[in-house]
N, C-alpha and C positions, 0 to 999 in steps of 0.2 A: 208611449204612442208613437208610431212611426211617422219617419221625420219622412217622407219622399223628396221634400226637397234638397234636405241635406243630402243624401244618399246618392239622387241626380247629380248635384254639383260634384261628388267624390267621385261617382263613376267615370265622371266625363274626362276629368281631371287625370285617372290613373288609364283611362281609356287611349290618351291623347299620347301619353309617355309611349304606351305598349305599340301604336300607330306608328308613331315617329319611329321605334326601333324597328321594326316591320319594314319603313321604308329604307332608310339607311342601310340596313342590311342585305336588302334585296340590292341598291346598287352595289355594294360590295361584292354581291356574289356576281355580279356580271361582270366586275374587273379582273375578279380570281383573285380578289387580299384575303389572306386565311378563312377557305369557303367553308370549312369543317365547324369554323366557331361561326360563323355567319349564320350556317342553318343553323344551330341549334339553339342561337338567339329569337330567329323568327321561327321557330317552332314553338320555344317560351312564350313568347308574345302573341300569337296567335291561338295556344291552348287556354291564354289567361283571358283574354278579350274574348272566347267562347267561353267560358265560366261566367265572367262577370256578366255579359248580355244576358244568359242563358237566368242567373240570378237576378238579373232586376227586369225579367219579362218583356224583352226585346230579342222576339224569335226572328227577324230577320236577319239580325246582324249574326246572331246566332247561328243562323243556316249557313252564310257568307263563310262566317269565321271556320266552322266545320269544314267547309266543303275544301276552304284554303288550308287547314292543318292534314286534309287529307292528302293533298296534292305535293305540300313541306313533307310530309313522312314518306311519301315516293321519293322524294328529291333527299333527304337523310339517309335513308337506305340504298342508295345509289343505284335505284331502278330507273328513275327518270333524271336526264339530263336536264341542265336550264339553257334554255334556247332563248333568242331577241323576243320572238313568238311569246314561250311561256313569261318573261317578264313583264312584258308588255300588258299580258293579260292580269298578272298578281299586282301590278301598280293599277292598274285600273280598277281591279277591288278594292285597293286602298283608299281609293279616291272616293270609292260610293260607302265607305267604313266612314272617310271623314265628313261626306253630306249626311251620312246619320247623328254623326255625334251631333253636329252644328242643329239638327233638328230637335234631338235629345236635350242640348242645351237651351233651344228658346224655348221648350219647356213641351215638347209635342214628344210622338212616336215615330221612330223610323220604318219607311213606306220600303214594303219589297218588291218595286214599280222595276226599279233597276236590278234590282239584287239576284232576283229569280234569274233571270238571262244568264250571270257572270255563275249563279250557283252550275247550272247546265251546262255551260261552257268547260268550269275545272272539272266536273262530273264526267264528261267528256275526254277531258286531257287523261283522268285516272282510267277512263276505260280502256284506252287505246292500250295504256299499258301492261293493265290485267287481261285485254283478248287476247293478246297473243304478239305483241310487238317483241316477240324476242330473235335474237341472232340467228340467221340461218347458218348451218355449215357451210366451209369454204365449196363453192362451185354447184350448189343448192339452191340456187333462189330460183325460183320459180321468174320468167317474166311478168311483166307487170299486167295485172287484171287475171293471169291466169291462176285458177286455185291451187293451193300446195297438196303434194300428195301424201299421204296420212301417213301416220306411226313413225316410218321408218327412218324419214329425212326430217321429222321434226324434233325439236328440242323439248320433248313433254315431260312434264312433272305432273307426278304422283298426285291427287286429291283426298285429301284427310276430312275424317268427318269426327271430333272431339267431342265427347257429352263431358264434361266438369261438374262440378259440386264443390261449393265453396263451406267448410266448417261452420255451421249454424249459430255456434257460440262467439263467431268473429264480430267483432265490434267493426271492421272496416272492411266490408264486401266490396265497398266501390273499386276501393284504392288494390286489395287483392284481384279484382277482375280488370282494372285497369294495368295493372303489373303483368298478369300473365298475358294480356293482346302484347304488349311492349314487346312483352319476350319472344312469343312466338313472331311477330312482326319480323322480329333478327332471322329467322329461319327459314321465312317464305311468306307467300303472301295469302290474309284474311279477307276471303271473299264475303262473308256475310257470317252474321251473329244472329242468335234467336235467343232472348228478345234480340230486338236493336243494339247499335255498341252504345248508342248516347243512355239506354236505361241502364246498361249494363255500369257503365262509367260512374253515371250517379246512382249504384246500389238499389234499383228499382229493380228487382227480381228476386224470386222467391226459389229455392233447391235448385236445380240445376237447371243449367245454358249450353244451346249448342256451339261449338265454331264449325266453320268450313274453310280447310286452310290448303293451299297449293305448293308444297315444299320437296325439295329434294333431300334433305336433313333425314328422312328413314323415323322409321317407326320406335325405335328405341330414343332418338334424341326429342320425340314430341312427347312420349309418355315420360321422361324426366322433367322434360320444363312443366308439364301439364299435373306432376304431383309433388307441388312442393308444401312450404309451410302453409296448414290452413287449406287447400288443395286435395282434392281427391278425383281422379280421372275413373271416369263410369264407363266409360266404352269407349273405342276407336277403331272406327270402319274406314277400311282401303278399296276405294273399287279401282280396276285394274290399270286405268289410266285416263288421263284427262279426256281423250277422246269418248271415253263411255258416260263419263259423268255429264247433266244435261247444262246447255251453256247459263253461265251466272250473268245475270244483269241486276245491274242495281235498280232497286227500287224507286227510286227517285229519276230515275232516268226518261229520258222522251221516245216517241216511237221514232223519230230521226237516228236517236244516238243507241238504241238497238240494233242497228244496220249496219253491219261490216261495212264500211267506207275504204277508197283510197287515203293514202298519203291526202290530205286539205290542202289545198291548195295555197299557195301563198296569198295573204289577207292584206288588204290596204291597212296603212301605217296608222294606228289609233290618233285622233285627235291629241295634240299636248293641252296638258294640263292647263286650265285658266288658273291663274292666282287670284285669289280673294284675300282682302285683307280682313283680318278679324283679331277683336281688341283682348289683349292680354289680360284675362281678369282673376287669375290666380298664379302666385310664384311661391315657389319652395326654398326656404329658407335654411340654411343649414344651423340646425338648434347654436352651435358656438358662438355664432354671430348673435343669437337673442340671449344667450347668455352675459356677453360683452355688453350691449345694450342694455340689460338690466342691473350690471354693474355700475352703470354709466349712469342711471338715472338715481340709482341708490346712494351714488357720490352725490350727486344735484339737492337730494333729500339732506343728506347730511351739513351740505355746505348753505341750503337755505336755513337750515338750524341755525348755523355759525353765525349768516347775516341776521334774523332776527334777533340774536340776544346782542349784536352790537349795535343796531338801530335801536335798540331798546336803551341801552346804555349812554347812548349820545343823542339820543331824542330827537332828530334831523328830520323834520316835516316831510321833503322831497323823499328821502331816501326812503321814507315809512311807505310812502305813495308808490313808487318804482319797483319796491320789497314785494308791496302785496300784489301786481302785476303779475310781477317773474313767479310768485308763489303760486297763484292761479294756475299758470303754464306749466309749470312744475307738476301740480298735482295731476291737470289735466293728462299729461306724459305718462305720468306714473299709473294713472288710472288703464290710458290707452295700453302699455306696456304689460300692464297683467293681463289684459284684455287677450292681447297675442297670444300670452303663454298660456292663458286656459284652455282644456279641452274638455269636450262631452264626454262624462263615462262610459257612455256605450262604446267607444272607441274599445275598452278591455270586457265590457259586457256582451257585448256581440260574439263574443268568443267563447262564451261559457256553457249555451246550452248543447254545443257539440258534447262538451265535459261530462254532463248530467246524463246524456244520451248514453256516450260509451261505458260511462260508469253502473248506469243503472243496466243496459243488457249483461255487464261483466256478472252482477250482482242477481242478476235474475230480477228485479223489482221495475215496477212502474212508477212511474214520476212524471208529476206535471209540473214544470217550471215557467214560473212567471218573473217578468223582471220589470221594474215601473222607476222611472225617476231617471233616466238613464240620458236624459239632457241636462242634467244637474253637471256644473263644470268644477274642476280642479287642475289647481297647477301641473303644469307638466313634468315638472321636478318631482313631486308626489305624486304621480300616475306611473312614473317607470317603478317604483317600490311596492305599489300596491295590488298590481297584478301578480305576483306569487302567493300572498296573504289570502286574495280574494278566491285566486284558484284552489287553493288548499281547502278553505273555508264551504266551497260548494261540494269539493266532491267529500267532503268531511257529513255534508249533510247527508248527500246520498249512500255511503258506506255505512256512516256510525247510526244517523240519526233514525230515516224512514227503514221499517220492516219489509219482510218479504210480503208478498199480496198473500199468502197463507195464514200468516200472522195477524196481519190487519184485519182478513176478515172474522180470524176467530174472537178478536177483540171489538168486534162491531163496527168496524171503519170501511172506510171507503176500499177496495183494493189499490188502487190508483194514490200514491202518497202526492204530496203538497212539498212545495219549495219554492220560496218568494226570496226575491232577490230586489231591494227597493235600496234607492238614495233619493235623499231630499237637503234642502238647505232649512238649516236652526240656527238664525241669527247670524252671525260670521261663520260657522260651521259646516262642514260638511258629513252628515248622519248616512252610514249605509247600514241594512240590516239584512242578515240572512237567518231567515226562518223558514222550521219549517214540521210538520205536526205528527213527527217522528213520535218512538217510542219514549222521548226525554232523556236525561240522564239521572241513572240510581245516584242517590247520595249515598246509600248504605256501602254502596260497588265501591267508588270512589274512597269511604273512610279505609273499604279494608283493603286496596291496592295502596292507598296512600301510608298504612303499616306496613305491608309487606315488601314496599320497595326502600323500606327506612326514611320516607319523609315526614312521615311522622311519629310518634312515640305513641303507643297504645290508648296511653291517660288523656295527651293530645287530641287525637281522635275522634275518642271519646265524647270532649267539650266542643269542637270543631262546631261551627258555625255553620249553615250552607253555604254562605259565601267564602268561608275558606277551603270548603271540600272542594269547590268548584273552581278556586285557585289553584288546586293540581294540577288541572289539566294543564296549565303552562308551564307545569316544571320540563326542567331535560329530561329525556328518558321515559316521560310516563304515558302510558294508552293502556284504555280500557277492552282494546280487541283480543279477544281469548287465541287466535290464529293470526299468523304473519301472509298477508296476502302480497301481491303486486300493487295494491292500494294502499294498504294499512298494517298497521300491527308492530311497526321498529321502533315508537317512541319519539319519532320525529316529525315533527310539525307545530302543534300549536304554541311552544315555544319559539321557535322560531317566528311565526306570526305574531307574537306579542312583540318581541324583540323589534321587529321590522315595524310595527304598526308605534309602537312607542320613538322608533328613530325618526319619524314622521311628524312626531309632536301630537301625536294621535294615544287615543286610549281606546282599550276593546273590554266591553262588559257582555255575562254569558246571564242569560234568564233561562230559566229548562224548569219542568212541569212533567212529572211522570206520564207516560200515556198521552198528553198532550202537545209537547213537542219541545223544540229548542232554541233560543234566539241570539245569535252572535250581532251585538251592535257596536258599531266603529264608529267613533268620533274624530273629524281629521280637522287641522287648520285648512282654510281656503289657500291657505300662502305660508311659504315661510320665509319672505323675504321682507316685506315694510307691514309693520303691526304699528296698534296704538299701546302704548304701555305709560305707567304709574311709576313717577321717578321719586324713590324713599331713600331714607337715610338710616343704615344701620350702625351703631358704634359707629358712627363718624365717617362711615363708607357710604358711596351713593350704590344701589342698585334698581334693577328697572322687572317691574310685576307686568305680563300683557293683562291688559284692560280686560278681554272678555273674561280674567277669573278672577276679576274682585267684587267683589257685592257691596261692600259698604265701607266707611271708616270711621272708625266708632272711638270713644273714650270711656275709660273704665277706672273705677277705684280700687286699690289693691285686697279692700277685704274681699270684694268680689270674685277675686282668684281661689281656687280650692285646689289642692292638690289630691290628687289620682294615684294611688302608687309612685312611680317615677316620674310621673308627668303633671302637666300642670291643667287643668282646665277654668271654663268660665261660662256662667250663666248671662247669654245675652238674647232677649227676645226671645224669653220661655225656651231658649234651644242650648244645649250644654254643647259646647264649643272645645275641642281640644286647642291648648295653646301652645307655640312654638317660639323659643327666642332665637333661633338661629346661632345660638353661642360657638356650636361648632366649624360652623363657616364662616363668621365675621367677629368671633371674638364675644367676652364679655361686656358685657354694654352697661351704663347705666341705668336705674329703673324707670320706665316711662311707663305711662298710663294711656299712648297709643297705640291701637289696634289696626291690623287690615282684614277684613274677612275676607275670606277665599273661599273658589268652589271650582269641586272639578267632577265631570260624572257624576253631579246629583251629591254630593258629598262636600262638607265646608270644615275648613279651619281656621285658625287667624295664630297673626305672627306681630310679633312686638317690634314697635319701628322708631326712630326716633322723629325723624319729621316726616313729612308728606311735600315733596316737591311740585306737584300737578302731574298733568296730562301731559304726554308729547307723541309725535309719529316720528320712530326710528328703522332704522337697517336692523336686523338681522343677522349676526354671522355665525357660522357653525366654528366651533371651538377648535382650533388648529391640531394636525394628528401630534404636533408636539408638546400638547398640552393633553391630547387624549380626552377620555370622557372623566366627565366631572357630576357626580350624583347631587341633585338639586340645582343647578347648571345648566339650561338650555341651549346656552349660544353668549356672545358677546354684540353690546352694539357701541357706538362712536356717538355720542350727542354733537352740539355744534359748538362745547368746548375743546373736543378733542380727546375727554378723556375716556377711557375703559371701561366701558360699565360690564356688568354681568347682568343676564337676564335668570329669573329664576324660574326654574322648572316645576310647577305646580302640582305637576302629577306625581311627581314624586316624594312632595312633602306631605299629600292627603294619601 
């Protein structure tokens, strides 16, 4: 569901930064400090403001920013000088933008009551430059009010009409059009485009478009610029001179601005801006500061456990009461800190529709992409690592999963494929699913490829289960693509996806059916920092098991244990479970009848332990780079007594 209020807050926050950047650099322009850098910063912020306001539907702000951008473009190209009156006008525009942002923040919509007149003034400034405020030749300037003599004494530049087409297969028509216009502006003045420039920059055009440009660069230079990558110049016409061409009047100009006027009279100074107080509701904090705060909270949790052990040992009533209050405060602080670090998944989900569009256009496919559960939150430290795996799985779904319209029609499907990305919370975990209604994964093809790549012997491939065959997808260098393209076929991808997800202590599972589609399911813990664990002893050594993986603790009899090949198994509650003694990790232990049943991603096993010490909240720290990765261990924790305790990685056991 579209969270309008969340987007509105984010828009206001980022727009205020761009607004402040424009104001500061306008003042820097006036003082003459590093003008080129200031102009570039102003142009960038104005362009960003325009795009953001257009995407949010705030048309009044978009039109004002677009007119400001036109003036800034003239300044950047050196065709307009920064004067006091122009600076005053631009600062008045920034005041209007600030008022619009205040209205948006209050839940309203910006009015064009003030911005409309400012747009006309900005267009008048731009029109003065375009209409012929050129330097006259020395000694040739006519008296004020006397019309200039034609041609011989005027510094005329020829007009050109370029008809340009962008390759229909291009996935970035808007970017190509914008780059072309920017490159042409370096050679002259663009008077108009058909369709309008806004439509070109938004990619809302089909086939060819026309550009009317005034330039002294010559036909060859224009032809070179208009014949770049994915561009083709269809026609180039050249009127004899500027005087032969009809006058160019911007469509939005009023009747007054259409009439040539002498240099405007000096205007009265604009009134000084009245400062108004505004409460600061959002602040941006360096993520390193949040990480340091999280470390301090983790230390508090560890020391709380230590104090609880001391209180239990000495049995001091007053100490217990004070510790109980401190414990509640630490828990509240911990929950608050975790909330600050949590981010909605829509932050990375919202980047993916463009990826689907580009890949579908590249492959000639029709895809309907839906997103659900973007409000589901995940720890920031995990969001950083999740972006690339999601990007690959989405591209994989379009490129490998969904068929071309012709193939889908032949198989009785709709020509438009469906791709669904969803997120939900399941107990303490976050589940992300990427599902398509494409061709599915052919297990026989996987079996054949597995033998060809030497990943399976023919005998093992013949007896392999569907799950084992699907597991080949995650082997390094494995790909089912017949040809190598810019998107796939190099055997790089799903193996990296699996390693990345496992590094986040998550799991990935694949379900597929021929002709019906494929579903990738990612299961991730909500955070990697503070979790509940069950403390157990194995061969006299203490270790921790995440409580989310513990099903039950059971007692067994020796006669209930059976050997199957080189492994042991036990029949528990009408279910046969593999049993592990973890002797390779903790050494050979005394015989024990205590079992801990573990579950991960729907699969179960059990391990033999000496004793169970109970449940405890602990801080999990990753293994140091000196120790490196250790199979079966996901990290370490330090409980209240100061011991270093390993945390078992149930995923690798199962």
